[in-house]
N, C-alpha and C positions, 0 to 999 in steps of 0.2 A: 534562476529563468525569468528570459524578462518575456512581458508580459506580451508580446506576439505569439512569441513560442509557444506559451500555456492556450491561445488559442490556439493555434495550430491544430493541436491533436486532442481540446477539450471533449473530443466526440471523436473517437478514432475509427468509428465504423466506419463503413461507406454509406449504405441504409441512411444512416441517420443523417450525413452531412446534405441530406436532401438533395440529392446530383442527380438530377432524374437526366439519364440513360433514352433520348429522346428515338426516334426511328427519319431517318431524315427523307422520308417521303419518296414518293415511286419518281422516275426520269422523267424530266422537262421536256418532251418529245420538239418544244418551242427554243430548248435550251441544248441543243447538240446532243443531247439521251443524258444532260449532267443531274446530277441532285439537288432540288433546290429545298433551303434553307428556310421552313416558314418561319415566323413570328415565333412562335411560341419556343423553338426546338433551344437546347441549350448547343451554346459554342466550346464545346471543352472535345477532349481527348476521350477516343470512344472505345468499348471494353473487345476488337476486334482478332484477339491474340486468345489462339485453341493453345491447350498442354502440348502439343504437338508443336506449335510454333515456338512455345515457350522454349522446348529442349535443345530443339535447333537454333534459337536467338543463342541458347547458352553455350549449344557445343559448336555453331558456325563462331564466335567470339572467343573463346577460349584457345580452339586447334588451329591453327591461324601459318605462319610462316613457322615458327617457333621449332615446333615435335620436325619437321623437313630437315632445317637447316642448319639447328645452333644446339645436339645434346651435347657435342664439345665441352660447350661453357660447363655444363654440370663435369664432365668428366677429368676437366683441365684442373679444378681443386678438389677432387677426391684420388683421384691418381689411380684406383683399380675401379674394373667392371663391376664389381661385386659391388662394392659402397657407393654408386654410381646408379645403380638400381637399386638402393639402400635412399637413397637420397629422394630417386623420382616416387618409390612408392612414398615415404615420409608427406613427401613434398602433394602428394593425392591426398590422403588423409588430412593432414593441418591442412588444405584448401574445403574437404568435407566439412571439418569443424567451422568454419568461418559459415562456411554458407550454411547450416542447420543453424548457428547463431541469427543468422540478418536472417530467414525463415521466419522465425518469430518476430523478429524487427516489422518485416517485411505485414506480415499478417494482420500486426496489430495499427501499424502507422503506413496505411497506403495513399503512399503519395511519394507520385513524380520525384526522382530523387536519389534515392536509395539512400549511402554514409552524409550524405549531406542534411539529406530531410530528418536521417537519426540527427545528427550530429547538434540539426538547429534544433531540435525541443529539448536534450537532454544538457546540451552545453551551453546553447546558448549561439547569437548570434554571429560575433567575431569568429570562432574557431571554427561555424558549420562556412564561412566567409572565407579565410584562408583556407580550407579544402577546399571548397568552391573554386578559386581562386589557382592551387595549384593545377590540378583536376581540370579545367576547362580553359583554362592560357596556356599552360605545355604538354602537359601529359597526353590529353588524348588529343587534342591537332597533331603533335609529336608522331605518335603511335597509329595516328590514321594516316600521316608521310612515311612514317617506314615504314607501315606494309605493303603501302602503295606503291614505296618503290620497289619491294621486296616481287610483287607480283609483275611490273615491269620488268626486272632481270630475266626473272623467268619466262615470263611472257612474247621476248624475244629472242632467250638463249638457243634457240635449234636454229635461228636466222646467225647467230655469231657462232658457229661450235668452237673456235678451235681460242676466239679471242675476247674480252670484254663488250660488248655492245657499246656503241655511241652515249656520254654521259646524256646528249642530250634528250633523244630519242629515249632515251629508262624516262628523263623527266617530263617528258608532250605528254607520252606514254600515264605516267602512274598521274597526272593531272587531271588527264581524258579520264581514269576511269575514279575520280574524285570525284568531276563532275556530272559524269553521268549515274551514280551511284547518289549524288546529291538530290538529283533533280528526280530517278527513285523514291526517294525519301519524302521528299514536296510533294509529292502524286497522289501517293496512294501507300497508305502502312500494309492492304493485301499485298502493293507489287513489293514492297521492304523484303516482308516475311519469306516471298516467294521466292526471291530472290536469295534470302538466307536458308530457305528449303533448300532448295538443286543446289545447294554450294558446299552445303556442310555433306547434305548427299552424295558427290563425289569428293571430297576429301576422306569423307568413312572408308570408301571406296579406294581408294589408291590407297588408306592406312591397310586394309582388311588384305590387298594384293600383298604389301608388302611384309605383313606378319604371316597370312600362307606361306609365301615363299622362309621365313623363319621359321616355321615347323617345319618345314619337307627338306631345309637345311639342319634343324635339329637331327633328326631322324636319320640322317644321316651323320649322327655323328660331329659336329661340330660346333662342340663347348669347351673345345683350347682356349680360348679367349676368358671365361667366365671361373674369375678367379681373386684372390685381394693381394694381388701381388703388388710393390707399390704402394699402396693404402697410406694418403698423405696421414701425418700425425700432426700436423698444426691444425690446431681446435681451428684457429679462423679461419683456415683454407674450405676447412668443411661447414662452416658454415657460410662463406661467401659462395660456396657452391650452390645452398640452397635460394640464391638470388636466380640465380639460372634458370634453377628450377621452378621455382616458386612462376618468375616468369611468362614458361611454359603456360602454369597453371590461370594466369590472368584472365579475369573475363563471366570469373564464376558470380559475382556478384550482377551481372548486369541484366537482367532481368530482373531483378528490385529497384533499376529507372524508371520501366516502362511500366510497372505496375497498374498502371492507371486503367494501361489495353491491355489486361490480361485478364479472362472471361477467370470468372470465382475462383479466384489469388486464392485465398485462403486453402481449396482444395490443391490446387492447380501448381499455387508456388514451389508450396514444399517436396512435389511428386516430379516437377520437374529439375530442380534443386538435384535431388536422390538419383534421378534417371543421369543425371547429364554430368555427374561431378563420377559416379561410380563408371558411368560408360568411357570418361577421356582418361578416367586414370588407367585401369584394363587395359587402354588401345595405348596408352602411350606408354607405358611396363611396357605390353608383349613388343611393341616396334621398336621399341630396343632393346631388346633380347634379339631383337631380327637382324638389326644393323651389326650385332656384333660375334653372330654366330657367321660373319663375311670377314669382315674389319675389323684388323686389330686397335690395338690402344696407339699405337702411331698413329696409323690410315685414318684414326677418328680425329684427333688433334690434330693432321696434316691437311684434312678436309674440308674447308669451307662452307659444302653442301653435300650431308652425310648424305644425304638421302638421293643424291644424284651421286655419289661416290660409288654408293651400295648396287645403284639398278647399274651402271657401268659394269661393272663387276660379271653381273647375272643376267642382266636381260635383253642384250647380244644388240639389235635392232631394234630392241620397242624400246630401248635404254630412254628415248625422248618423252612418252608418256612421261616421267615422273618429274620433268621442269612444267611438263602441261599442268598435273594435276596438283603442286603445288601453286601456279599462278592459278588456278581457279579456287585453291583454299582461299589466298592470298585475296583474291577479288572477295570472297565471302566475309572473310577478316575485318576488311574494310569498310561490307556494307553494318556487319553489325556493331560496329565502334559507331559509325555514323547514326545509326538508329539510338543508339542510345546512350549517346553522349550530347545532341542535338538535345534529347530528353531533362540532362541535367544542367545545360544551359536555360531553359523554358522552366524547370522548378528554382532556378535560382534568382528568376526573372518577377516568377512567381510572390517569392517573399522580400522583393525591394531591392534583391542586390543584385541585378542586373539590369544593363536598360531594361521600360516595359513592353519595346517592340518584341523583345522575347519574348514574351508571355504569349503571345498571340495565338491564333488559331486560324488558317487558312478558311473561307465560310464554308467555299465548297468542295474541299478535299478531307476537310477535320485535320491536316496535320502540322506541327509543329515548324510551319514552312523559314522562318526568320532565323531561330533558331535552328536547323536545317545549314541553310544558307552560312551562316555567321562561320558553325565548324568546320562549312569546306574550306568559306575563307581563312582560315586559320592555315589549316592544315596545306592547300595551295604555300603558302606567306612561306610555312615551314621547310617547302620545296627545295627554295634557294639554299638552305643553308647545307652546307655540308658536312656541318660536322652534329647531325641533330642523336646520335648515338649518342654523343659524347654527355649530350645535353641531358638525354632518356637517366644514363648512368648515373648525373648527377642528383636528376629527383628521383628516385626508384626509389629509395629508403625512404621517399616522403608517403608514398604509397602505403607502404605498409604499418605505416605510423598515423596513418586516416582512416586506413581499416580498424585499427588495433584499435581505436577511438571510436569506432561507430560499436565494437564489438559490445567496449568498455558501456556505451549506452544503456548493455542490456543490464545488467546487473543494478546501473543506477537506477533504469528506471520501475527494475522491480523493487527497491526501497522508497523512489518519490512517489510512486504514482501505484500501490498495489489493486490499485480497485479497478481499473485500466484492462476492460477484453483482452485476452491473449487465448486465441484459437486456440495458439501453436506454443506451447509452452514448453523449451529447452531447458535439460539436469542443468543447475548454475557452476559446475564442474564443468564442461563445457567454454563455456565464457573465460572462464580463471582462467584454465589450461594456453590457449587462444591467446591471451592478455600475453601469459609469461614467452609463449614461444614466439608474439612478435616482439618485445622486449628483447630479447636476443637474437632475430637476426633482422636486429634496428642496431643491436650497441655493442654487437661484437664484429659487424664491418666497420664500420665508424670508426673504432680502435684502431683498425684494420686499415683503412685507407680515409687516412684524415683530410686531405684535401680536394677528394669529390668531394666525402660529405659536408665540408664546411660551405663548397659554392652550392651544395643546396640547400643551406642550410637559408644562404644570402636571394637566390633565387630568390626562397618562401618567403621569406621576408618582406619580399617587393610588396607584396599583399598588402601590408600594414599602411602604409599612406592613402593607398588608394582606398582601402576600406576607411579610411575617418575622414578621409575630402568629398568621397561620391557617395559612402552608403551612411554614413555616421553622421553627417552634417546634414540638417535639414532643412535648416532657415538658408539655403544657397541664395540669393540673391534675384532679382524679378526677370532681370535678362539674361540670364544661365536659365530659368525654370522655361521661358518663354520659348529659347533659343530650343529647348530638349523636347518642346512639347512640339512646335512645328514639325521638328524634324521626326520625332514618333508619327505624326500623324499625314506627311508626304511618304514617308515607305507604308504606309500601313495603306494606303493608297495603290502605291503600286502594284502591294505584293496582297492588296482580298484580303485583309486578315479584320478578324477580330477579339476581341480581350475574350478572357476564355469564363 
């Protein structure tokens, strides 16, 4: 472990760090009602998020476009409806175990950055940077772009019922979505969580409508599609089906990224995780059951938007409501990813592994505005690409490798630092099972699709020269340091930010 990493968590409890959470004062009437920062106030992220906010962040981040659009990805590799449901349930249990392990790490290491912070502490700077590089430069902005594009497609679907909407209009609307939500996240954390709350309720309403319809269909005896016919016998195909299932659950760890902004994290983090994962698993399984009461295997596999096909079969003139709900769902998904991704950039900058400006806080709004803007700009850049999905597939397995590494930190720190205070302590069988399952769902697809995973490895390895040139190389020439310092000061003045 590096000396820096040791100092990073030598006193893991927030109150022991003597970080003062100061009241921001009364609104200043001469300053248009904005709060002013007293000289003694601490410039840092403030714990404004309640338990309910935490639940909606997790649920809002998990339930995006996946459950509405791509149950066919699981069915394609399982062959039968019953096996597909087994994969959905198993993916939920797998996510719950991972989230349970993250709860111990989050309560012990109360630092923004989640698995990046945990890997930094346990495994050192280099592996932490590689995790940060893949997540920040590829996975998160790509995901924002894809979900924003999905929002755009469904938002304009009502106006183009018989054909695909114009590509330019879709991209412009996606860019507008990203820019609006970037502004919201820069302006006020409470605004961002309010957006998350509202659109989480909207997407849950849509899913409950589908589930209620499914219950009615079951009452009518529509069970002919629930069987084991044509179940896939190829073990590697079954393993590949978990990529689609786990992709739909992606986001269960997002609350850990904003733990410094969560009120009473020791109590609220485990509660928020348990409530969210159980809720999402039940909703996902019941939604899939509802789909299969009406749609056959060929119909699901032949549909690009299963929820829309389902609505067209059953809702008649009200079928247009489902694309509206999908658009609302994905809008909330973009917000949740922006909210948590910016905190990952912020955490990396605080550790000296990202540009210094990303560690700064907007002085009047107390938000990591520079980090939010950078995530938004990277996401806008990916809107120029027409092959983002392939890029995400190339590095998809890297996500599970890095999450597996983070879970590995739990037994490692139990052995290395048994004296650290652990408000929540999980049974070691859970991280062991999770690590074994992670190895399975990464190694088997690598054997099945060596080309895609090989390209993914290359993308990950591009972070190695970046680390040694910009992070490990401390004694840079004076003119480079002066240029970086002056650039930081200019941006700092433009955005009115201060070091946290």
